[in-house]
C-alpha positions as CSV (number, residue, x, y, z in Angstrom):
1,M,151.6,110.8,99.5
2,A,153.3,108.6,96.9
3,S,150.3,106.2,96.8
4,S,147.8,109.1,96.7
5,L,149.3,110.5,93.5
6,T,148.7,107.2,91.7
7,D,145.2,107.0,93.3
8,N,143.8,110.2,91.9
9,P,145.1,112.8,94.3
10,K,142.9,115.7,95.4
11,I,144.1,118.8,93.6
12,A,143.3,122.5,93.9
13,F,144.2,125.3,91.5
14,V,144.2,128.5,93.6
15,G,144.1,131.5,91.3
16,T,142.4,130.5,88.1
17,G,143.1,133.5,85.8
18,A,144.5,133.1,82.3
19,Q,147.3,130.6,83.3
20,G,145.7,128.7,86.2
21,A,142.4,128.2,84.4
22,S,143.9,126.8,81.3
23,I,146.2,124.4,83.1
24,G,143.4,123.4,85.5
25,A,141.2,122.7,82.5
26,D,143.8,120.3,81.2
27,F,143.8,118.5,84.5
28,A,140.0,118.2,84.6
29,L,139.8,116.9,81.1
30,A,142.5,114.3,82.0
31,G,140.2,113.0,84.6
32,F,141.9,114.3,87.7
33,D,140.0,115.4,90.9
34,V,140.4,119.2,90.5
35,T,138.8,122.1,92.3
36,F,139.2,125.8,91.4
37,I,139.6,128.4,94.1
38,E,139.3,131.9,92.8
39,Q,139.1,135.5,94.0
40,W,137.2,137.1,91.1
41,P,133.5,136.5,91.9
42,P,132.1,136.8,88.3
43,H,134.7,134.3,87.1
44,V,133.6,131.7,89.7
45,E,129.9,132.2,88.8
46,A,130.7,131.9,85.0
47,I,132.6,128.6,85.6
48,R,129.8,127.3,87.7
49,E,127.3,128.1,85.0
50,K,129.1,127.2,81.8
51,G,132.4,125.6,82.8
52,I,135.8,127.0,81.9
53,T,136.4,127.6,78.2
54,V,140.0,127.7,76.9
55,N,140.6,129.2,73.4
56,L,143.8,127.6,72.0
57,P,145.5,128.5,68.7
58,A,143.7,125.7,66.7
59,R,141.0,124.4,69.0
60,T,138.7,125.3,71.9
61,I,138.1,123.2,75.0
62,N,135.6,123.4,77.8
63,A,135.8,121.7,81.2
64,R,133.3,121.4,84.0
65,V,135.2,122.1,87.3
66,P,133.9,122.7,90.8
67,A,134.7,126.4,91.6
68,L,134.9,128.0,95.0
69,H,135.2,131.7,96.1
70,F,138.2,132.6,98.3
71,C,135.7,133.2,101.1
72,Q,134.6,129.5,101.0
73,V,138.0,128.1,101.8
74,A,137.1,128.0,105.5
75,E,134.2,125.7,104.6
76,I,136.4,123.0,103.0
77,K,136.6,119.8,105.1
78,E,138.9,117.6,103.0
79,K,142.6,118.2,102.6
80,F,144.3,118.6,99.2
81,D,147.3,116.6,98.2
82,L,148.5,119.2,95.7
83,I,147.7,122.9,95.6
84,F,148.9,124.7,92.5
85,L,149.3,128.3,93.3
86,V,148.8,130.6,90.3
87,V,148.2,134.0,91.9
88,K,150.3,137.1,91.4
89,A,153.7,136.9,93.1
90,Y,152.8,139.7,95.5
91,D,149.8,137.7,96.7
92,T,151.8,134.6,97.4
93,K,152.3,134.8,101.2
94,W,148.8,135.6,102.3
95,V,147.2,133.2,99.9
96,T,149.5,130.4,101.1
97,Q,148.5,131.3,104.6
98,M,144.9,131.0,103.6
99,V,145.2,127.6,102.1
100,E,147.7,126.0,104.5
101,P,144.9,124.6,106.7
102,I,143.5,122.6,103.7
103,L,146.9,121.2,102.6
104,A,147.5,117.6,103.5
105,R,150.2,117.0,106.0
106,D,152.4,115.4,103.4
107,G,151.1,117.5,100.5
108,F,152.7,120.1,98.3
109,V,152.1,123.7,97.3
110,I,153.5,124.3,93.8
111,G,153.9,127.9,92.8
112,L,153.3,128.3,89.0
113,Q,154.3,131.9,89.2
114,N,156.9,134.6,88.3
115,G,159.5,135.6,90.9
116,M,161.1,133.7,93.7
117,T,157.8,132.7,95.2
118,H,159.0,129.3,96.4
119,L,160.7,131.2,99.2
120,D,157.5,132.8,100.4
121,I,155.6,129.5,100.1
122,A,158.2,127.6,102.1
123,S,158.1,130.3,104.8
124,V,154.5,129.4,105.4
125,V,154.1,125.6,104.8
126,G,157.7,124.6,105.2
127,A,160.3,123.7,102.6
128,E,159.4,120.0,102.8
129,R,155.9,120.8,101.4
130,T,157.0,123.3,98.8
131,I,157.7,122.6,95.1
132,G,159.4,125.4,93.1
133,A,158.2,125.7,89.5
134,V,158.9,127.7,86.3
135,I,156.2,128.2,83.7
136,E,156.4,129.4,80.1
137,I,153.0,130.0,78.5
138,A,151.5,133.1,76.9
139,S,147.8,133.6,77.7
140,N,145.3,136.3,78.5
141,M,141.8,136.7,80.1
142,F,139.4,139.6,79.9
143,V,136.0,137.8,80.1
144,P,134.9,135.7,83.1
145,G,134.9,132.0,82.3
146,I,137.0,132.3,79.2
147,T,140.8,132.2,78.9
148,N,142.9,132.6,75.7
149,R,146.0,130.4,75.7
150,Q,148.4,131.2,72.9
151,N,150.6,128.1,73.4
152,D,149.0,124.6,73.1
153,Q,150.4,121.7,75.1
154,E,153.3,120.9,72.8
155,E,154.6,124.5,73.2
156,S,153.9,124.9,76.9
157,W,156.9,124.3,79.3
158,F,157.3,123.8,83.0
159,A,160.1,122.9,85.4
160,L,159.7,121.4,88.9
161,G,162.1,121.0,91.7
162,A,161.9,120.4,95.5
163,V,162.9,123.1,97.8
164,D,163.8,120.5,100.4
165,P,166.4,118.1,98.7
166,D,165.0,115.2,100.8
167,Q,161.7,115.5,98.9
168,Q,163.3,115.5,95.4
169,Y,162.5,111.8,94.9
170,R,158.7,112.7,94.9
171,I,158.8,115.4,92.2
172,E,158.6,113.0,89.2
173,D,155.2,111.9,90.4
174,V,153.9,115.5,90.3
175,A,155.6,116.0,86.9
176,K,153.7,113.1,85.5
177,L,150.5,114.8,86.4
178,L,151.5,118.2,85.0
179,R,152.5,116.6,81.7
180,C,148.8,116.6,80.8
181,S,149.3,120.4,80.2
182,G,152.8,120.6,78.6
183,R,156.4,119.6,78.6
184,V,157.8,119.2,82.1
185,E,161.4,119.0,83.2
186,V,162.4,117.9,86.7
187,T,165.4,119.8,88.1
188,N,167.7,119.4,91.0
189,D,168.4,123.1,91.0
190,I,165.1,124.9,91.1
191,K,166.8,128.1,92.5
192,S,168.8,128.5,89.3
193,C,165.8,127.7,87.1
194,K,163.7,130.3,88.9
195,W,166.5,132.9,88.5
196,M,166.9,132.2,84.8
197,K,163.2,132.8,84.3
198,L,163.4,136.0,86.4
199,V,166.2,137.1,84.2
200,V,164.1,136.9,81.1
201,N,161.0,138.3,82.9
202,A,163.1,141.4,83.9
203,A,163.9,141.9,80.3
204,E,160.3,141.5,78.9
205,L,157.5,142.1,81.4
206,I,157.7,145.6,82.8
207,P,159.9,147.1,80.0
208,S,157.4,146.2,77.2
209,A,154.4,147.3,79.4
210,I,156.0,150.7,79.9
211,L,155.6,151.2,76.2
212,N,152.0,149.9,76.2
213,L,153.0,147.6,73.3
214,P,152.8,143.8,72.6
215,L,156.0,142.1,73.5
216,G,157.2,141.7,69.9
217,D,156.4,145.3,69.0
218,A,158.4,146.5,72.0
219,A,161.4,144.4,71.0
220,R,161.2,145.9,67.5
221,F,160.8,149.5,68.7
222,P,163.9,151.5,67.6
223,G,166.7,151.2,70.2
224,F,164.5,149.4,72.8
225,L,165.7,145.8,72.3
226,E,169.0,146.8,73.9
227,V,167.2,148.3,76.8
228,M,165.3,145.0,77.4
229,R,168.5,142.9,77.0
230,H,170.4,145.1,79.4
231,A,167.7,144.7,82.0
232,G,168.2,141.0,81.6
233,Y,172.0,141.4,81.8
234,E,171.7,143.1,85.2
235,A,169.3,140.5,86.4
236,M,171.8,137.8,85.3
237,Q,174.5,139.5,87.3
238,A,172.2,139.4,90.3
239,A,171.5,135.8,89.8
240,L,175.2,134.9,89.7
241,L,175.9,137.0,92.8
242,D,173.1,135.1,94.6
243,G,174.7,131.8,93.8
244,A,172.6,130.7,90.9
245,S,174.1,128.8,88.0
246,I,173.5,129.4,84.3
247,I,171.3,126.5,83.2
248,P,169.0,125.9,80.3
249,I,165.3,126.6,80.7
250,I,162.2,126.6,78.4
251,G,163.5,123.6,76.5
252,L,166.8,125.1,75.4
253,P,169.7,122.8,74.8
254,P,172.7,122.6,77.2
255,V,174.5,125.9,77.7
256,T,177.4,126.2,75.3
257,T,178.7,129.7,76.2
258,N,180.6,131.0,79.2
259,D,179.2,134.5,78.4
260,P,176.3,135.2,80.7
261,E,175.0,138.1,78.5
262,R,175.0,135.9,75.4
263,Y,172.9,133.4,77.3
264,V,170.4,136.1,78.3
265,D,170.1,136.9,74.6
266,R,169.5,133.2,73.8
267,I,166.7,132.9,76.4
268,F,165.1,136.1,75.3
269,D,165.2,135.2,71.6
270,E,163.6,131.9,72.4
271,V,160.7,133.6,74.2
272,L,160.2,136.0,71.3
273,Q,160.4,133.3,68.6
274,T,158.6,130.3,70.3
275,F,156.3,131.6,73.0
276,S,155.2,135.0,71.7
277,R,152.6,135.8,69.1
278,P,152.1,139.2,67.3
279,D,149.4,140.2,69.8
280,T,151.1,138.8,73.0
281,L,150.8,141.2,75.9
282,T,152.9,140.5,78.9
283,C,151.0,139.8,82.1
284,S,152.3,143.2,83.4
285,L,150.6,145.1,80.6
286,Q,147.4,143.0,81.1
287,D,147.4,144.0,84.8
288,W,147.7,147.6,84.0
289,R,145.0,147.5,81.4
290,K,142.8,145.9,84.1
291,G,143.6,148.6,86.6
292,R,145.8,146.2,88.7
293,R,149.3,146.6,89.9
294,A,152.1,144.6,88.2
295,E,154.9,142.4,89.6
296,I,157.5,145.2,89.8
297,D,159.2,144.6,93.1
298,E,158.9,140.9,92.7
299,V,160.9,140.8,89.4
300,N,162.9,143.9,88.5
301,G,163.0,145.0,92.1
302,Y,164.3,141.6,93.3
303,A,167.2,141.9,90.9
304,V,168.0,145.5,92.1
305,D,167.8,144.4,95.7
306,I,170.3,141.6,95.2
307,L,172.7,143.8,93.3
308,R,172.5,146.5,95.9
309,K,173.2,143.9,98.6
310,H,176.5,143.1,96.8
311,G,177.4,146.7,96.3
312,H,176.4,147.0,92.6
313,G,174.1,149.4,90.8
314,A,171.3,148.5,88.3
315,R,170.8,151.6,86.3
316,I,168.4,150.0,83.7
317,N,166.2,148.1,86.2
318,Q,166.2,151.0,88.6
319,R,164.9,153.3,85.9
320,V,162.4,150.7,84.8
321,I,161.1,150.5,88.4
322,E,160.8,154.3,88.7
323,I,158.9,154.7,85.5
324,A,156.6,151.7,86.3
325,F,155.7,153.1,89.7
326,E,154.9,156.5,88.1
327,I,152.5,154.7,85.7
328,E,150.9,152.9,88.6
329,K,150.4,156.2,90.5
330,G,148.8,157.7,87.5
331,T,151.4,160.5,87.0
332,L,152.6,158.9,83.7
333,E,150.9,156.9,81.0
334,A,152.2,153.7,79.5
335,D,153.2,154.8,76.0
336,P,156.0,154.4,73.4
337,K,157.0,158.0,74.3
338,N,158.6,156.5,77.5
339,A,161.3,154.7,75.4
340,P,163.8,157.6,75.2
341,A,164.1,157.8,79.0
342,L,165.2,154.2,79.1
343,I,167.3,154.3,76.0
344,A,169.2,157.2,77.4
345,C,170.2,155.0,80.4
346,L,172.3,152.8,78.1
347,A,174.9,155.6,77.7
348,A,175.6,155.7,81.4
349,P,178.7,153.8,82.7
350,R,177.9,150.3,83.8
351,S,178.4,149.3,87.5
Protein backbone atom coordinates (compact mmCIF):
# COMPACT_ATOMS: atom_id res chain seq x y z
CA MET A 1 0.00 0.00 0.00
CA ALA A 2 2.96 2.37 0.36
CA SER A 3 2.85 3.22 -3.35
CA SER A 4 -0.95 3.69 -3.36
CA LEU A 5 -0.68 6.34 -0.66
CA THR A 6 1.52 8.45 -2.89
CA ASP A 7 -0.69 7.68 -5.90
CA ASN A 8 -3.87 9.21 -4.51
CA PRO A 9 -5.25 6.37 -2.39
CA LYS A 10 -8.95 5.61 -2.34
CA ILE A 11 -10.33 6.91 0.97
CA ALA A 12 -13.68 6.53 2.73
CA PHE A 13 -15.05 8.44 5.68
CA VAL A 14 -17.62 6.21 7.36
CA GLY A 15 -19.72 8.29 9.71
CA THR A 16 -19.81 11.89 8.51
CA GLY A 17 -21.36 13.71 11.40
CA ALA A 18 -19.83 16.83 12.92
CA GLN A 19 -16.28 15.45 13.09
CA GLY A 20 -16.13 13.11 10.12
CA ALA A 21 -17.74 15.57 7.72
CA SER A 22 -15.38 18.43 8.57
CA ILE A 23 -12.25 16.29 8.32
CA GLY A 24 -13.50 14.62 5.16
CA ALA A 25 -14.15 18.04 3.63
CA ASP A 26 -10.51 18.96 4.24
CA PHE A 27 -9.46 15.79 2.42
CA ALA A 28 -11.73 16.55 -0.53
CA LEU A 29 -10.51 20.13 -0.85
CA ALA A 30 -6.91 18.85 -0.69
CA GLY A 31 -7.65 16.86 -3.83
CA PHE A 32 -7.84 13.36 -2.36
CA ASP A 33 -10.17 10.65 -3.68
CA VAL A 34 -12.78 10.69 -0.90
CA THR A 35 -16.17 9.04 -0.49
CA PHE A 36 -18.58 9.67 2.39
CA ILE A 37 -20.60 6.72 3.76
CA GLU A 38 -23.29 7.88 6.15
CA GLN A 39 -26.25 6.47 8.12
CA TRP A 40 -28.40 9.66 8.33
CA PRO A 41 -30.45 9.71 5.08
CA PRO A 42 -31.29 13.46 4.99
CA HIS A 43 -27.59 14.24 5.52
CA VAL A 44 -26.59 12.12 2.53
CA GLU A 45 -29.19 13.80 0.33
CA ALA A 46 -28.14 17.29 1.47
CA ILE A 47 -24.49 16.54 0.65
CA ARG A 48 -25.46 15.22 -2.76
CA GLU A 49 -27.48 18.35 -3.49
CA LYS A 50 -25.27 21.11 -2.07
CA GLY A 51 -22.02 19.51 -0.91
CA ILE A 52 -20.81 19.52 2.68
CA THR A 53 -20.56 22.95 4.30
CA VAL A 54 -18.20 23.47 7.24
CA ASN A 55 -18.55 26.62 9.33
CA LEU A 56 -15.20 27.43 10.98
CA PRO A 57 -14.46 30.24 13.45
CA ALA A 58 -13.28 32.69 10.77
CA ARG A 59 -14.30 31.11 7.46
CA THR A 60 -16.72 28.75 5.75
CA ILE A 61 -15.78 26.02 3.30
CA ASN A 62 -17.82 23.82 1.00
CA ALA A 63 -16.74 20.58 -0.63
CA ARG A 64 -18.44 18.40 -3.19
CA VAL A 65 -18.03 14.78 -2.10
CA PRO A 66 -19.65 11.56 -3.33
CA ALA A 67 -21.99 10.40 -0.54
CA LEU A 68 -23.46 6.94 -0.04
CA HIS A 69 -26.07 5.58 2.33
CA PHE A 70 -25.06 2.71 4.60
CA CYS A 71 -27.42 0.46 2.63
CA GLN A 72 -25.33 1.07 -0.50
CA VAL A 73 -22.11 -0.42 0.91
CA ALA A 74 -23.00 -3.77 -0.65
CA GLU A 75 -23.02 -2.07 -4.08
CA ILE A 76 -19.40 -0.84 -3.82
CA LYS A 77 -17.11 -2.70 -6.24
CA GLU A 78 -13.70 -1.10 -5.59
CA LYS A 79 -11.73 -1.51 -2.38
CA PHE A 80 -10.67 1.40 -0.18
CA ASP A 81 -7.03 1.83 0.87
CA LEU A 82 -8.00 3.84 3.96
CA ILE A 83 -11.28 3.85 5.84
CA PHE A 84 -11.60 6.53 8.49
CA LEU A 85 -14.21 5.39 10.99
CA VAL A 86 -15.94 8.32 12.71
CA VAL A 87 -19.03 6.67 14.19
CA LYS A 88 -19.99 6.45 17.84
CA ALA A 89 -17.81 4.11 19.87
CA TYR A 90 -20.72 1.76 20.56
CA ASP A 91 -21.29 1.35 16.80
CA THR A 92 -17.68 0.45 16.04
CA LYS A 93 -17.81 -3.32 15.80
CA TRP A 94 -20.86 -3.71 13.57
CA VAL A 95 -19.84 -0.84 11.30
CA THR A 96 -16.35 -2.33 10.94
CA GLN A 97 -17.97 -5.64 10.01
CA MET A 98 -20.06 -3.80 7.42
CA VAL A 99 -17.06 -2.17 5.72
CA GLU A 100 -14.54 -5.01 6.04
CA PRO A 101 -15.49 -6.41 2.59
CA ILE A 102 -14.59 -3.07 0.94
CA LEU A 103 -11.22 -2.67 2.69
CA ALA A 104 -8.15 -3.40 0.58
CA ARG A 105 -6.18 -6.46 1.64
CA ASP A 106 -3.30 -4.22 2.78
CA GLY A 107 -5.50 -1.27 3.72
CA PHE A 108 -6.16 0.32 7.11
CA VAL A 109 -9.19 1.21 9.19
CA ILE A 110 -8.45 4.31 11.30
CA GLY A 111 -10.81 4.93 14.22
CA LEU A 112 -11.12 8.68 14.82
CA GLN A 113 -13.24 8.07 17.90
CA ASN A 114 -13.52 8.21 21.66
CA GLY A 115 -12.86 5.10 23.71
CA MET A 116 -10.62 2.11 23.06
CA THR A 117 -12.19 1.39 19.69
CA HIS A 118 -8.95 0.24 18.09
CA LEU A 119 -9.47 -3.03 19.95
CA ASP A 120 -12.91 -3.55 18.40
CA ILE A 121 -11.64 -2.65 14.94
CA ALA A 122 -8.71 -5.04 15.22
CA SER A 123 -11.02 -7.85 16.33
CA VAL A 124 -12.75 -7.60 12.94
CA VAL A 125 -10.11 -6.66 10.34
CA GLY A 126 -6.99 -7.76 12.23
CA ALA A 127 -4.39 -5.76 14.12
CA GLU A 128 -2.25 -5.50 10.97
CA ARG A 129 -5.01 -3.47 9.27
CA THR A 130 -5.87 -1.25 12.24
CA ILE A 131 -4.55 2.21 13.10
CA GLY A 132 -5.41 3.60 16.51
CA ALA A 133 -6.10 7.32 16.60
CA VAL A 134 -6.79 10.13 19.03
CA ILE A 135 -8.67 13.26 17.97
CA GLU A 136 -9.17 16.63 19.65
CA ILE A 137 -11.62 18.90 17.82
CA ALA A 138 -14.78 20.60 19.09
CA SER A 139 -17.67 20.56 16.64
CA ASN A 140 -21.42 20.17 16.35
CA MET A 141 -24.04 19.37 13.74
CA PHE A 142 -27.78 19.85 13.91
CA VAL A 143 -28.69 20.51 10.24
CA PRO A 144 -28.11 18.01 7.41
CA GLY A 145 -25.23 19.01 5.15
CA ILE A 146 -23.80 21.59 7.56
CA THR A 147 -21.24 21.08 10.32
CA ASN A 148 -19.87 23.66 12.73
CA ARG A 149 -16.21 23.11 13.60
CA GLN A 150 -14.94 25.24 16.46
CA ASN A 151 -11.24 24.53 15.93
CA ASP A 152 -9.63 25.35 12.59
CA GLN A 153 -6.72 23.28 11.31
CA GLU A 154 -4.03 24.98 13.37
CA GLU A 155 -5.91 24.10 16.57
CA SER A 156 -7.03 20.59 15.58
CA TRP A 157 -4.88 17.70 16.84
CA PHE A 158 -4.54 14.01 16.03
CA ALA A 159 -2.30 11.11 17.04
CA LEU A 160 -1.83 7.94 15.01
CA GLY A 161 -0.20 4.65 15.89
CA ALA A 162 -0.17 1.08 14.59
CA VAL A 163 -1.86 -1.62 16.63
CA ASP A 164 0.50 -4.15 15.06
CA PRO A 165 4.07 -2.92 15.70
CA ASP A 166 5.18 -4.48 12.39
CA GLN A 167 3.02 -1.89 10.59
CA GLN A 168 4.36 1.15 12.44
CA TYR A 169 6.68 2.09 9.55
CA ARG A 170 3.61 2.80 7.39
CA ILE A 171 1.91 5.23 9.76
CA GLU A 172 3.81 8.36 8.68
CA ASP A 173 2.36 8.04 5.18
CA VAL A 174 -1.15 8.15 6.64
CA ALA A 175 -0.17 11.03 8.92
CA LYS A 176 0.97 13.06 5.90
CA LEU A 177 -2.53 12.81 4.48
CA LEU A 178 -4.28 13.65 7.74
CA ARG A 179 -2.17 16.79 8.14
CA CYS A 180 -4.47 18.45 5.62
CA SER A 181 -6.90 18.70 8.57
CA GLY A 182 -4.69 19.49 11.58
CA ARG A 183 -1.56 18.74 13.56
CA VAL A 184 -0.69 15.05 13.58
CA GLU A 185 1.71 13.17 15.84
CA VAL A 186 2.87 9.63 15.14
CA THR A 187 3.21 7.55 18.30
CA ASN A 188 4.72 4.19 19.09
CA ASP A 189 2.37 3.86 22.08
CA ILE A 190 -1.14 4.30 20.80
CA LYS A 191 -2.57 2.39 23.78
CA SER A 192 -1.29 5.03 26.19
CA CYS A 193 -2.44 7.87 23.91
CA LYS A 194 -5.92 6.39 23.75
CA TRP A 195 -5.96 6.02 27.53
CA MET A 196 -4.86 9.62 28.12
CA LYS A 197 -7.73 10.82 25.91
CA LEU A 198 -10.16 8.52 27.71
CA VAL A 199 -8.99 10.05 31.00
CA VAL A 200 -9.95 13.55 29.93
CA ASN A 201 -13.14 12.31 28.26
CA ALA A 202 -14.19 10.66 31.52
CA ALA A 203 -13.78 14.05 33.20
CA GLU A 204 -15.62 16.13 30.65
CA LEU A 205 -18.12 14.34 28.41
CA ILE A 206 -20.81 12.73 30.56
CA PRO A 207 -20.27 14.84 33.73
CA SER A 208 -20.94 18.12 31.91
CA ALA A 209 -23.83 16.57 29.97
CA ILE A 210 -25.48 15.53 33.24
CA LEU A 211 -25.76 19.24 34.09
CA ASN A 212 -27.07 20.08 30.60
CA LEU A 213 -24.44 22.81 30.36
CA PRO A 214 -21.66 23.78 27.93
CA LEU A 215 -18.34 22.31 29.01
CA GLY A 216 -16.90 25.57 30.34
CA ASP A 217 -20.05 26.40 32.29
CA ALA A 218 -20.03 22.96 33.90
CA ALA A 219 -16.39 23.39 34.96
CA ARG A 220 -17.29 26.76 36.54
CA PHE A 221 -20.38 25.46 38.33
CA PRO A 222 -19.73 25.75 42.09
CA GLY A 223 -18.01 22.61 43.36
CA PHE A 224 -18.27 20.72 40.08
CA LEU A 225 -14.76 21.15 38.71
CA GLU A 226 -13.49 18.84 41.46
CA VAL A 227 -16.09 16.24 40.47
CA MET A 228 -14.87 16.34 36.89
CA ARG A 229 -11.24 16.16 37.93
CA HIS A 230 -11.86 13.20 40.25
CA ALA A 231 -13.59 11.32 37.44
CA GLY A 232 -10.36 11.86 35.52
CA TYR A 233 -8.22 10.78 38.46
CA GLU A 234 -10.09 7.48 38.70
CA ALA A 235 -9.73 6.95 34.96
CA MET A 236 -6.00 7.65 35.22
CA GLN A 237 -5.71 5.03 37.95
CA ALA A 238 -7.43 2.58 35.61
CA ALA A 239 -5.05 3.49 32.80
CA LEU A 240 -1.98 2.81 34.91
CA LEU A 241 -3.39 -0.47 36.18
CA ASP A 242 -4.01 -1.46 32.56
CA GLY A 243 -0.34 -0.90 31.72
CA ALA A 244 -0.59 2.52 30.08
CA SER A 245 2.09 5.17 30.54
CA ILE A 246 1.55 8.85 31.27
CA ILE A 247 2.44 10.52 27.99
CA PRO A 248 1.67 13.94 26.51
CA ILE A 249 -1.27 14.34 24.14
CA ILE A 250 -3.09 17.19 22.36
CA GLY A 251 0.20 18.98 21.74
CA LEU A 252 1.29 19.27 25.36
CA PRO A 253 5.03 19.37 26.16
CA PRO A 254 6.79 16.34 27.68
CA VAL A 255 5.48 15.22 31.05
CA THR A 256 7.41 16.90 33.87
CA THR A 257 5.47 15.57 36.86
CA ASN A 258 5.40 12.17 38.51
CA ASP A 259 1.97 12.94 39.98
CA PRO A 260 -0.73 11.32 37.80
CA GLU A 261 -3.47 13.56 39.20
CA ARG A 262 -1.57 16.74 38.39
CA TYR A 263 -1.19 15.53 34.82
CA VAL A 264 -4.95 14.93 34.62
CA ASP A 265 -5.41 18.55 35.70
CA ARG A 266 -2.94 19.66 33.00
CA ILE A 267 -4.74 17.81 30.19
CA PHE A 268 -8.16 18.99 31.34
CA ASP A 269 -7.00 22.61 31.62
CA GLU A 270 -5.60 22.46 28.07
CA VAL A 271 -8.91 21.17 26.73
CA LEU A 272 -10.79 23.96 28.49
CA GLN A 273 -8.38 26.69 27.41
CA THR A 274 -7.48 25.68 23.85
CA PHE A 275 -10.16 23.41 22.45
CA SER A 276 -13.29 24.73 24.13
CA ARG A 277 -15.43 27.76 23.28
CA PRO A 278 -18.07 29.39 25.52
CA ASP A 279 -20.83 27.47 23.72
CA THR A 280 -18.99 24.14 23.30
CA LEU A 281 -21.29 21.22 24.08
CA THR A 282 -19.69 17.84 24.57
CA CYS A 283 -20.66 15.16 22.08
CA SER A 284 -22.55 13.41 24.90
CA LEU A 285 -24.83 16.38 25.50
CA GLN A 286 -25.35 16.78 21.76
CA ASP A 287 -26.37 13.12 21.61
CA TRP A 288 -28.91 13.56 24.39
CA ARG A 289 -30.37 16.68 22.83
CA LYS A 290 -30.82 14.69 19.61
CA GLY A 291 -32.52 11.87 21.48
CA ARG A 292 -29.57 9.51 21.05
CA ARG A 293 -27.65 7.56 23.66
CA ALA A 294 -24.20 8.70 24.70
CA GLU A 295 -20.88 6.84 25.04
CA ILE A 296 -21.32 5.97 28.71
CA ASP A 297 -20.08 2.39 28.88
CA GLU A 298 -17.34 3.12 26.35
CA VAL A 299 -15.71 5.91 28.41
CA ASN A 300 -16.62 6.11 32.10
CA GLY A 301 -17.80 2.51 32.09
CA TYR A 302 -14.54 1.29 30.61
CA ALA A 303 -12.57 2.91 33.42
CA VAL A 304 -14.91 1.44 36.05
CA ASP A 305 -14.56 -2.05 34.53
CA ILE A 306 -10.75 -1.91 34.57
CA LEU A 307 -10.69 -0.67 38.16
CA ARG A 308 -13.11 -3.38 39.24
CA LYS A 309 -10.97 -6.00 37.50
CA HIS A 310 -8.07 -4.92 39.71
CA GLY A 311 -10.11 -4.82 42.90
CA HIS A 312 -10.66 -1.05 43.07
CA GLY A 313 -13.80 1.04 43.31
CA ALA A 314 -14.66 4.14 41.28
CA ARG A 315 -17.19 6.08 43.30
CA ILE A 316 -17.33 9.17 41.06
CA ASN A 317 -17.45 7.38 37.72
CA GLN A 318 -19.90 4.82 39.05
CA ARG A 319 -22.26 7.58 40.18
CA VAL A 320 -21.79 9.40 36.86
CA ILE A 321 -22.84 6.22 35.06
CA GLU A 322 -25.87 5.69 37.29
CA ILE A 323 -27.15 9.23 36.78
CA ALA A 324 -26.43 9.13 33.05
CA PHE A 325 -28.45 5.97 32.57
CA GLU A 326 -31.32 7.47 34.56
CA ILE A 327 -31.30 10.39 32.14
CA GLU A 328 -31.27 8.07 29.13
CA LYS A 329 -34.19 6.06 30.56
CA GLY A 330 -36.16 9.27 31.02
CA THR A 331 -36.48 8.96 34.80
CA LEU A 332 -34.26 12.01 35.33
CA GLU A 333 -33.58 15.16 33.36
CA ALA A 334 -30.15 16.55 32.57
CA ASP A 335 -30.03 19.66 34.73
CA PRO A 336 -27.67 21.62 37.02
CA LYS A 337 -29.78 20.28 39.89
CA ASN A 338 -27.93 16.97 39.45
CA ALA A 339 -24.67 18.51 40.65
CA PRO A 340 -25.16 17.97 44.43
CA ALA A 341 -25.55 14.21 43.98
CA LEU A 342 -22.08 14.07 42.44
CA ILE A 343 -20.46 16.66 44.67
CA ALA A 344 -21.58 14.63 47.68
CA CYS A 345 -19.55 11.67 46.36
CA LEU A 346 -16.33 13.63 46.90
CA ALA A 347 -16.73 13.24 50.66
CA ALA A 348 -16.70 9.45 50.46
CA PRO A 349 -13.43 7.62 51.24
CA ARG A 350 -11.30 6.97 48.18
CA SER A 351 -10.58 3.39 47.12
